[in-house]
DOVORO-310749 format. One record per residue: y, x, z of N, C-alpha, C in turn; chain. Coordinates in steps of 0.1 Angstrom, whole numbers. Example, Ala and Ser with C-alpha at 12.3 -4.5 7.8 and 13.67 -1.06 7.14 Angstrom:
2
[[-57, 132, 78], [-45, 123, 78], [-33, 132, 78], 'A']
[[-22, 128, 71], [-11, 137, 71], [0, 129, 79], 'A']
! end
This chain:
233
[[-415, 378, 1465], [-409, 376, 1452], [-419, 371, 1442], 'A']
[[-415, 362, 1433], [-424, 355, 1424], [-425, 362, 1410], 'A']
[[-415, 370, 1407], [-415, 376, 1394], [-407, 389, 1395], 'A']
[[-411, 400, 1388], [-405, 413, 1390], [-390, 413, 1385], 'A']
[[-388, 406, 1373], [-374, 406, 1368], [-373, 394, 1358], 'A']
[[-361, 389, 1357], [-359, 377, 1347], [-345, 377, 1342], 'A']
[[-344, 373, 1330], [-331, 371, 1324], [-328, 356, 1322], 'A']
[[-316, 352, 1325], [-312, 338, 1324], [-300, 337, 1315], 'A']
[[-300, 327, 1306], [-287, 325, 1299], [-284, 310, 1298], 'A']
[[-271, 307, 1298], [-267, 293, 1297], [-257, 292, 1285], 'A']
[[-262, 284, 1275], [-252, 281, 1264], [-242, 271, 1269], 'A']
[[-229, 274, 1266], [-218, 266, 1272], [-207, 263, 1262], 'A']
[[-204, 251, 1261], [-193, 247, 1252], [-184, 237, 1260], 'A']
[[-172, 240, 1264], [-163, 232, 1272], [-170, 226, 1284], 'A']
[[-175, 235, 1292], [-182, 232, 1304], [-175, 237, 1317], 'A']
[[-162, 237, 1316], [-154, 243, 1327], [-156, 235, 1340], 'A']
[[-159, 222, 1339], [-161, 214, 1352], [-176, 216, 1357], 'A']
[[-185, 222, 1349], [-199, 223, 1353], [-204, 237, 1355], 'A']
[[-198, 247, 1348], [-204, 260, 1348], [-205, 267, 1361], 'A']
[[-195, 266, 1369], [-195, 273, 1382], [-207, 268, 1391], 'A']
[[-208, 255, 1392], [-219, 249, 1400], [-233, 253, 1394], 'A']
[[-234, 253, 1381], [-247, 256, 1374], [-250, 271, 1377], 'A']
[[-241, 280, 1375], [-243, 294, 1378], [-246, 297, 1392], 'A']
[[-238, 292, 1401], [-239, 294, 1415], [-253, 290, 1420], 'A']
[[-257, 278, 1416], [-270, 273, 1420], [-281, 283, 1415], 'A']
[[-280, 287, 1403], [-290, 296, 1397], [-291, 309, 1405], 'A']
[[-279, 315, 1409], [-279, 327, 1416], [-287, 326, 1429], 'A']
[[-285, 315, 1436], [-292, 312, 1449], [-307, 312, 1447], 'A']
[[-311, 306, 1436], [-325, 305, 1433], [-331, 319, 1429], 'A']
[[-324, 326, 1421], [-328, 339, 1416], [-330, 349, 1427], 'A']
[[-321, 348, 1437], [-322, 357, 1448], [-334, 355, 1456], 'A']
[[-340, 344, 1455], [-352, 340, 1463], [-365, 344, 1455], 'A']
[[-364, 345, 1442], [-376, 347, 1434], [-378, 361, 1428], 'A']
[[-367, 369, 1428], [-368, 382, 1422], [-357, 392, 1427], 'A']
[[-360, 404, 1426], [-350, 415, 1429], [-341, 418, 1417], 'A']
[[-346, 416, 1405], [-339, 420, 1393], [-336, 408, 1385], 'A']
[[-324, 405, 1383], [-321, 393, 1374], [-307, 396, 1368], 'A']
[[-305, 388, 1357], [-292, 388, 1351], [-289, 374, 1346], 'A']
[[-277, 370, 1346], [-272, 357, 1340], [-262, 360, 1329], 'A']
[[-264, 354, 1318], [-255, 356, 1306], [-250, 342, 1303], 'A']
[[-237, 340, 1303], [-231, 327, 1298], [-227, 329, 1284], 'A']
[[-232, 321, 1275], [-228, 322, 1261], [-217, 311, 1259], 'A']
[[-205, 316, 1260], [-193, 307, 1258], [-191, 305, 1243], 'A']
[[-195, 294, 1239], [-195, 291, 1224], [-182, 285, 1220], 'A']
[[-172, 293, 1220], [-159, 289, 1215], [-152, 278, 1222], 'A']
[[-154, 278, 1236], [-148, 267, 1244], [-133, 267, 1243], 'A']
[[-128, 255, 1242], [-113, 253, 1242], [-107, 249, 1255], 'A']
[[-116, 248, 1265], [-111, 245, 1279], [-111, 258, 1287], 'A']
[[-112, 257, 1300], [-112, 269, 1308], [-125, 274, 1312], 'A']
[[-135, 272, 1304], [-149, 277, 1307], [-148, 292, 1308], 'A']
[[-141, 299, 1299], [-141, 314, 1300], [-134, 319, 1313], 'A']
[[-123, 313, 1317], [-117, 317, 1329], [-125, 315, 1341], 'A']
[[-133, 304, 1342], [-141, 301, 1353], [-152, 312, 1354], 'A']
[[-158, 315, 1342], [-169, 325, 1342], [-164, 339, 1346], 'A']
[[-152, 342, 1342], [-146, 355, 1345], [-145, 357, 1360], 'A']
[[-142, 346, 1367], [-141, 347, 1382], [-155, 349, 1388], 'A']
[[-165, 343, 1382], [-179, 345, 1387], [-183, 359, 1384], 'A']
[[-179, 365, 1373], [-183, 378, 1370], [-177, 388, 1380], 'A']
[[-165, 385, 1385], [-159, 394, 1395], [-167, 394, 1408], 'A']
[[-174, 383, 1411], [-182, 381, 1423], [-196, 388, 1422], 'A']
[[-201, 390, 1410], [-214, 396, 1408], [-215, 404, 1395], 'A']
[[-218, 416, 1395], [-219, 424, 1383], [-231, 420, 1374], 'A']
[[-240, 412, 1380], [-252, 408, 1372], [-249, 395, 1364], 'A']
[[-237, 390, 1365], [-233, 379, 1356], [-224, 384, 1345], 'A']
[[-226, 380, 1333], [-218, 385, 1322], [-216, 373, 1312], 'A']
[[-207, 375, 1303], [-204, 364, 1293], [-203, 370, 1279], 'A']
[[-208, 363, 1270], [-206, 366, 1255], [-199, 354, 1249], 'A']
[[-188, 357, 1243], [-180, 346, 1237], [-180, 346, 1222], 'A']
[[-183, 334, 1217], [-182, 331, 1202], [-168, 326, 1199], 'A']
[[-162, 332, 1189], [-149, 327, 1184], [-150, 327, 1169], 'A']
[[-149, 314, 1163], [-148, 301, 1170], [-161, 296, 1174], 'A']
[[-162, 283, 1178], [-174, 277, 1181], [-184, 278, 1170], 'A']
[[-197, 282, 1173], [-207, 283, 1162], [-218, 273, 1163], 'A']
[[-219, 266, 1175], [-229, 256, 1176], [-240, 260, 1185], 'A']
[[-248, 250, 1190], [-259, 253, 1200], [-269, 263, 1195], 'A']
[[-273, 261, 1182], [-283, 270, 1177], [-279, 285, 1177], 'A']
[[-266, 287, 1174], [-261, 301, 1174], [-260, 306, 1188], 'A']
[[-257, 298, 1198], [-256, 302, 1212], [-270, 305, 1217], 'A']
[[-280, 298, 1213], [-294, 301, 1217], [-298, 315, 1211], 'A']
[[-295, 318, 1199], [-298, 331, 1193], [-291, 342, 1200], 'A']
[[-279, 340, 1203], [-271, 351, 1210], [-277, 353, 1224], 'A']
[[-281, 343, 1231], [-287, 345, 1244], [-301, 352, 1243], 'A']
[[-309, 347, 1234], [-323, 353, 1232], [-322, 368, 1229], 'A']
[[-313, 372, 1220], [-312, 385, 1215], [-305, 395, 1225], 'A']
[[-298, 390, 1235], [-291, 398, 1244], [-297, 399, 1258], 'A']
[[-308, 392, 1260], [-315, 393, 1273], [-324, 406, 1274], 'A']
[[-324, 412, 1285], [-331, 425, 1286], [-344, 425, 1293], 'A']
[[-347, 415, 1302], [-359, 415, 1310], [-371, 409, 1303], 'A']
[[-383, 411, 1308], [-395, 407, 1301], [-397, 392, 1300], 'A']
[[-391, 385, 1309], [-391, 370, 1308], [-377, 365, 1307], 'A']
[[-375, 354, 1299], [-362, 348, 1296], [-363, 333, 1299], 'A']
[[-353, 328, 1306], [-352, 314, 1308], [-338, 309, 1304], 'A']
[[-338, 298, 1297], [-325, 293, 1294], [-325, 278, 1298], 'A']
[[-313, 273, 1302], [-312, 259, 1304], [-297, 256, 1301], 'A']
[[-294, 243, 1299], [-281, 239, 1295], [-271, 241, 1307], 'A']
[[-259, 243, 1304], [-249, 246, 1314], [-243, 233, 1320], 'A']
[[-247, 221, 1315], [-240, 209, 1320], [-246, 203, 1333], 'A']
[[-256, 210, 1339], [-261, 205, 1351], [-271, 194, 1351], 'A']
[[-276, 190, 1339], [-285, 179, 1338], [-299, 183, 1341], 'A']
[[-302, 196, 1342], [-315, 201, 1347], [-313, 208, 1361], 'A']
[[-323, 207, 1369], [-323, 213, 1382], [-329, 226, 1382], 'A']
[[-321, 237, 1383], [-327, 251, 1382], [-338, 254, 1392], 'A']
[[-338, 247, 1403], [-349, 250, 1413], [-363, 247, 1407], 'A']
[[-363, 239, 1396], [-376, 236, 1390], [-382, 248, 1382], 'A']
[[-374, 259, 1382], [-380, 271, 1376], [-393, 275, 1382], 'A']
[[-395, 272, 1395], [-407, 275, 1402], [-419, 271, 1395], 'A']
[[-419, 259, 1390], [-431, 253, 1383], [-433, 260, 1369], 'A']
[[-423, 265, 1363], [-424, 273, 1351], [-431, 286, 1354], 'A']
[[-426, 293, 1365], [-431, 306, 1368], [-446, 305, 1372], 'A']
[[-450, 294, 1378], [-464, 293, 1382], [-473, 292, 1371], 'A']
[[-468, 289, 1359], [-477, 288, 1347], [-476, 300, 1337], 'A']
[[-468, 310, 1341], [-466, 321, 1332], [-478, 329, 1328], 'A']
[[-488, 329, 1336], [-501, 336, 1333], [-509, 328, 1323], 'A']
[[-505, 316, 1320], [-513, 307, 1311], [-507, 306, 1297], 'A']
[[-495, 310, 1295], [-488, 308, 1282], [-477, 319, 1280], 'A']
[[-473, 320, 1268], [-462, 329, 1264], [-449, 322, 1264], 'A']
[[-449, 309, 1262], [-438, 300, 1263], [-441, 288, 1271], 'A']
[[-433, 286, 1281], [-435, 273, 1289], [-422, 265, 1287], 'A']
[[-424, 254, 1280], [-413, 246, 1276], [-413, 232, 1283], 'A']
[[-401, 228, 1288], [-400, 215, 1295], [-400, 203, 1286], 'A']
[[-404, 192, 1291], [-402, 179, 1285], [-396, 170, 1295], 'A']
[[-386, 162, 1291], [-379, 154, 1301], [-387, 141, 1304], 'A']
[[-390, 140, 1317], [-397, 128, 1321], [-390, 115, 1318], 'A']
[[-377, 115, 1320], [-369, 104, 1316], [-355, 109, 1312], 'A']
[[-353, 108, 1299], [-341, 114, 1293], [-328, 106, 1297], 'A']
[[-319, 112, 1304], [-307, 105, 1308], [-295, 108, 1298], 'A']
[[-297, 104, 1286], [-287, 105, 1275], [-284, 92, 1269], 'A']
[[-274, 90, 1262], [-271, 78, 1255], [-282, 74, 1246], 'A']
[[-284, 61, 1243], [-295, 56, 1235], [-295, 63, 1221], 'A']
[[-284, 66, 1215], [-283, 72, 1202], [-290, 86, 1202], 'A']
[[-287, 93, 1213], [-293, 107, 1214], [-308, 106, 1216], 'A']
[[-313, 96, 1223], [-327, 94, 1226], [-334, 90, 1213], 'A']
[[-328, 82, 1205], [-333, 77, 1192], [-334, 89, 1182], 'A']
[[-324, 98, 1182], [-324, 109, 1173], [-335, 119, 1177], 'A']
[[-338, 120, 1190], [-348, 129, 1195], [-362, 124, 1191], 'A']
[[-364, 111, 1190], [-377, 105, 1186], [-378, 108, 1171], 'A']
[[-368, 107, 1163], [-368, 110, 1149], [-371, 125, 1147], 'A']
[[-366, 133, 1155], [-368, 148, 1154], [-383, 151, 1156], 'A']
[[-389, 144, 1165], [-403, 146, 1168], [-412, 144, 1155], 'A']
[[-409, 132, 1149], [-416, 129, 1136], [-412, 139, 1125], 'A']
[[-399, 142, 1124], [-394, 152, 1114], [-401, 165, 1116], 'A']
[[-402, 170, 1128], [-409, 183, 1130], [-424, 183, 1126], 'A']
[[-430, 171, 1128], [-444, 170, 1124], [-446, 170, 1109], 'A']
[[-437, 162, 1102], [-438, 161, 1088], [-435, 173, 1080], 'A']
[[-424, 180, 1085], [-420, 192, 1078], [-427, 205, 1082], 'A']
[[-430, 206, 1095], [-434, 219, 1100], [-448, 218, 1107], 'A']
[[-454, 206, 1108], [-467, 205, 1114], [-468, 208, 1129], 'A']
[[-457, 206, 1136], [-458, 208, 1150], [-455, 195, 1157], 'A']
[[-461, 193, 1169], [-459, 181, 1176], [-457, 184, 1191], 'A']
[[-445, 184, 1196], [-442, 186, 1210], [-435, 174, 1215], 'A']
[[-437, 171, 1228], [-431, 160, 1234], [-416, 160, 1234], 'A']
[[-410, 172, 1235], [-396, 173, 1236], [-391, 187, 1232], 'A']
[[-392, 189, 1219], [-389, 203, 1213], [-376, 208, 1217], 'A']
[[-366, 199, 1217], [-352, 203, 1220], [-348, 203, 1234], 'A']
[[-358, 201, 1243], [-354, 202, 1258], [-348, 215, 1261], 'A']
[[-337, 215, 1268], [-329, 227, 1271], [-334, 233, 1284], 'A']
[[-347, 235, 1286], [-352, 242, 1297], [-365, 248, 1293], 'A']
[[-365, 262, 1291], [-376, 269, 1286], [-377, 282, 1292], 'A']
[[-390, 287, 1295], [-393, 300, 1299], [-400, 307, 1288], 'A']
[[-396, 319, 1284], [-401, 326, 1273], [-404, 341, 1276], 'A']
[[-415, 345, 1271], [-418, 359, 1272], [-410, 367, 1262], 'A']
[[-403, 377, 1266], [-394, 385, 1256], [-402, 390, 1244], 'A']
[[-415, 392, 1246], [-423, 397, 1235], [-423, 387, 1224], 'A']
[[-422, 375, 1227], [-421, 365, 1216], [-409, 367, 1207], 'A']
[[-397, 368, 1214], [-385, 370, 1207], [-385, 383, 1198], 'A']
[[-391, 393, 1204], [-392, 406, 1197], [-401, 405, 1185], 'A']
[[-411, 398, 1186], [-421, 398, 1175], [-418, 389, 1163], 'A']
[[-412, 377, 1166], [-410, 367, 1155], [-398, 370, 1146], 'A']
[[-390, 380, 1150], [-379, 384, 1142], [-367, 375, 1143], 'A']
[[-357, 377, 1134], [-345, 370, 1135], [-346, 356, 1130], 'A']
[[-341, 347, 1138], [-341, 333, 1134], [-331, 331, 1123], 'A']
[[-334, 322, 1114], [-325, 320, 1102], [-315, 309, 1104], 'A']
[[-318, 299, 1113], [-309, 287, 1114], [-300, 289, 1126], 'A']
[[-289, 281, 1125], [-279, 281, 1136], [-274, 267, 1138], 'A']
[[-283, 258, 1142], [-280, 244, 1143], [-289, 237, 1153], 'A']
[[-290, 224, 1153], [-298, 217, 1162], [-313, 218, 1159], 'A']
[[-316, 225, 1148], [-330, 227, 1144], [-335, 241, 1148], 'A']
[[-326, 249, 1154], [-330, 262, 1158], [-341, 263, 1168], 'A']
[[-342, 254, 1177], [-353, 254, 1187], [-366, 250, 1180], 'A']
[[-365, 242, 1170], [-377, 239, 1162], [-382, 251, 1155], 'A']
[[-372, 259, 1148], [-376, 271, 1141], [-383, 281, 1151], 'A']
[[-377, 282, 1163], [-383, 292, 1172], [-397, 288, 1176], 'A']
[[-399, 275, 1179], [-413, 271, 1182], [-423, 272, 1171], 'A']
[[-418, 269, 1159], [-427, 270, 1147], [-431, 285, 1145], 'A']
[[-421, 294, 1146], [-424, 308, 1143], [-433, 313, 1155], 'A']
[[-431, 309, 1167], [-439, 314, 1178], [-453, 309, 1177], 'A']
[[-455, 296, 1173], [-468, 291, 1171], [-476, 298, 1160], 'A']
[[-469, 300, 1149], [-476, 306, 1137], [-479, 321, 1140], 'A']
[[-471, 327, 1149], [-474, 341, 1153], [-486, 342, 1163], 'A']
[[-491, 331, 1167], [-502, 331, 1176], [-499, 330, 1191], 'A']
[[-487, 328, 1195], [-483, 327, 1209], [-487, 314, 1215], 'A']
[[-491, 314, 1227], [-495, 301, 1234], [-483, 294, 1240], 'A']
[[-483, 281, 1237], [-472, 273, 1242], [-477, 262, 1252], 'A']
[[-471, 261, 1263], [-475, 251, 1273], [-463, 242, 1276], 'A']
[[-465, 229, 1277], [-455, 219, 1280], [-456, 215, 1294], 'A']
[[-445, 214, 1302], [-446, 209, 1315], [-434, 199, 1317], 'A']
[[-436, 189, 1326], [-425, 179, 1328], [-414, 185, 1337], 'A']
[[-402, 180, 1334], [-390, 184, 1342], [-381, 171, 1343], 'A']
[[-373, 171, 1354], [-364, 160, 1356], [-351, 162, 1349], 'A']
[[-346, 151, 1344], [-333, 152, 1337], [-323, 142, 1344], 'A']
[[-311, 147, 1346], [-301, 140, 1354], [-289, 136, 1345], 'A']
[[-283, 125, 1349], [-271, 121, 1341], [-260, 132, 1341], 'A']
[[-253, 134, 1330], [-242, 143, 1329], [-230, 137, 1338], 'A']
[[-225, 145, 1347], [-214, 140, 1355], [-200, 144, 1350], 'A']
[[-199, 155, 1343], [-186, 159, 1337], [-188, 164, 1323], 'A']
[[-177, 163, 1315], [-177, 168, 1302], [-183, 158, 1292], 'A']
[[-184, 163, 1279], [-189, 154, 1269], [-200, 161, 1261], 'A']
[[-209, 153, 1256], [-220, 158, 1247], [-215, 159, 1233], 'A']
[[-220, 169, 1225], [-216, 170, 1211], [-228, 170, 1202], 'A']
[[-240, 170, 1208], [-252, 171, 1199], [-255, 159, 1190], 'A']
[[-249, 148, 1193], [-251, 136, 1185], [-240, 134, 1174], 'A']
[[-231, 144, 1173], [-221, 143, 1162], [-227, 143, 1148], 'A']
[[-221, 135, 1139], [-226, 134, 1126], [-227, 148, 1119], 'A']
[[-216, 156, 1121], [-216, 169, 1115], [-227, 178, 1120], 'A']
[[-230, 177, 1133], [-241, 185, 1139], [-255, 180, 1133], 'A']
[[-257, 167, 1131], [-269, 162, 1126], [-270, 166, 1111], 'A']
[[-259, 165, 1104], [-259, 169, 1089], [-263, 183, 1087], 'A']
[[-258, 192, 1095], [-261, 206, 1094], [-276, 209, 1097], 'A']
[[-281, 202, 1107], [-295, 203, 1111], [-304, 199, 1100], 'A']
[[-301, 188, 1093], [-309, 183, 1082], [-309, 193, 1071], 'A']
[[-297, 198, 1067], [-296, 208, 1056], [-304, 220, 1060], 'A']
[[-303, 225, 1072], [-310, 237, 1076], [-325, 235, 1076], 'A']
[[-329, 222, 1079], [-344, 219, 1080], [-350, 222, 1066], 'A']
[[-343, 217, 1056], [-349, 219, 1042], [-350, 234, 1039], 'A']
[[-339, 241, 1042], [-339, 255, 1039], [-350, 263, 1047], 'A']
[[-352, 258, 1060], [-362, 264, 1068], [-376, 261, 1063], 'A']
[[-378, 249, 1059], [-391, 245, 1053], [-395, 254, 1041], 'A']
[[-385, 257, 1032], [-387, 265, 1021], [-390, 279, 1025], 'A']
[[-383, 285, 1035], [-385, 299, 1039], [-398, 301, 1046], 'A']
[[-403, 290, 1053], [-415, 292, 1061], [-428, 289, 1053], 'A']
[[-427, 285, 1041], [-439, 282, 1033], [-449, 293, 1032], 'A']
[[-444, 305, 1032], [-452, 317, 1031], [-453, 325, 1044], 'A']
[[-448, 319, 1054], [-447, 327, 1067], [-461, 326, 1074], 'A']
! end
């Protein structure tokens, strides 16, 4: 076994066509790397059959659970719910859409003695051009406002020591900027962050929502509020 225990959570919004495959694959990997694991699906107000699919998975394994937001609260809120409800000393989250290969968790685990957060960066991002452009702007935005420079701050594949979550306190944002807030607070608290490459695959089912104007607008607004709140942090 490669790790004593690990918590896994998947933020999910309208991922009925993807979530079973994502969870099932994770279970197979987890059974090989640890004796103690849990999977939490954060069902963020899905309007499709995501909840029903997950309930069937829960019947197959008591180590799978679901937390449901009603209504949809957004990706940042789903991240916070996942982080605060994991119980084991290491936490990994990845997106429920299947664009990341969970078997790559091995390379994260190999680095856990060298850092408190091991965060992925996509070798080749398989998203629409608009999303890729926004990601490039975010990188510059994060540097100008918060003084951090990561290759891919919003990459949805990260391994985190639970101690980090416990120490930095409650995150203030609930938007596309929440991952930035988490990294800023972790870095300022003195935790070591390591970046490693991961593969990113095209989405086969469902639709992305991260590029919506309303999502971007909320992230910009919360960025200004976060900048003000962090001045004395």
